[in-house]
N, C-alpha and C positions, 0 to 999 in steps of 0.2 A: 634762731636758737636751735642748736643741735640737740636732739633728744637721745639720751643714752638708753639702750635696751640690750637685753641678753636673753637668748632662747637656750634653755637647758635641756639636756637629755635628747631623746629623739622626738623633738617638738612636744615635750611633755608640759612645759610651762614657759611663760614669757614674763620677764620683769622689765618694766619700762618706767622712766621718769615722767610722770603725768599726775595731774590732780584728779583724784577720784571723782569728785562731784562734777567736774568739767567733762570727763569721759562719760559719766552717766547721762548728763544733759545732752551731749552730742549724740549718743546712741538712742536716746528717747526721741530726739527731734528728727533724726535721719532714718526714715522707715525703709530706705533702700540700701542700708549699709552692706547687706549681703552681696548685692550687685556691684557695689564699689569694691568690695574685697576681691571678688573673682575678676573684676576688671584689672585690679592691681596685680593679680596673679598671671595676667596675660591670656585670659580666656577669649574666645572668639566673640566678635561684636554681636552676632545673632543670639548667643547664649546670654550675654549681659542684658540685651534688650528684653529677652524672654523673662529673665529674673526680675527686671524692673517692672514689667507688666504684671507679673504675679505678685510682686511686693505691693504694688499699688492696688490691685483688684482683690486678691484673695488672702494672701498671707503676709501682712505687714510684719516687720520685725517686732519682737516683744522683749521688754525688759521686765524681769521678775525680781523685785527687791526681796532679798532674803533677810537682811538686817541692815543696820546703818553702816556697816563696814563691808558689805558683800551684796552682789546682785548677779543674776544669771541673765544671759542674753540669748536670743534664738532668732534665726533668720533662715529663709528658704534660699537655696542656690540652684534649684533645678527641680525636675520632676522627681518627687519622693527623695530629694536630697536636701539636707539641712546643715546649718552650722550652729553650734552651741558652745558657749564659753561661760565660765564662772570668773568674775572679776572681784578680787579682794584688795582692800586697802592695806598696804604694808606699813606706811607711815604717811606723813603729810605730803610727800613729794613723789612717792612710788606706788605703783599698783602691780598686782600679779594677775596674769591672765592664764587660766587653765582650761584646756579643751575638755569638754564633758560629753558623755553619750546620753543625752537627755532629749526627749521630745515632749512638747506640750500636751496637755490632756485633750485639747480639741483635735489634735492629729490622731490621738488614740481613739477618740469617739468617732471620728470620720472613718477610720479604717475598720472599726467594729461595725459601723452602720453599712459600709460597703460590703463586708462579708455577709452580713445579715440579708442584704438585698439579693445576693447571689445564692441564697438558700444554703449557705455553708454555716455550720455551727460556729458562731463567733466566739463562744466561750472557749472552745478548744483551740482555734487558730489565732485569735487576737494576740495572746502573749507571744506567740512565735513571730508574728508580723512586727509587733512592737520591738522585740529583741533585735530583729534584723535592722529596723530603722535606727535603733540606738547604736548598734555597732557601726552602721554606715555613717551616722552623724559623728561619732567619735573619730572615725578614720578621716572624714572630710575636714573636721575641725583641726586635727593635727596637720593635715596636708596644707591647709590654708592659714596656719598660724603666722607664718612669716608675712603673708600678704595682708593679714589683719593688722599686724604690727606696722607695716608700711602705710596702711590706710590711716591708722591712728596718728602716726608721725606727720603725715601729709595734712590731715584735718586740724591737728592741734598746733601746727606751725612750728 
């Protein structure tokens, strides 16, 4: 079955024919989906293996349910590099995927603790570090939106 999809703007959003609950279950079950996305994008094998190792050991992908018609997903794709998307249910057969510049609270806590251990005032520098991570996350999420779409099409059949 061929899946219809459309990427609009400058990788601002993706609309794809897929069941919302099936996509949510797929992303919940596959803790290495970030590695699969960068593999779809044609990244080098060593980077894919590095991300798979990180996904298994330190940063598995996370699904944040927002409400019954929306959830956010987060995955690591490299050293201090992340992907984040918000997935909305449009109707019974279509979903909308929007790249977002969001990082989980645990990444914020880890960066603040790292700054505190280096004896730098984390209250002053933490928001700056978080803003840089969020901008990088949004840039990466837009860059890999097409690869994420190809990953969904491949996994959903």
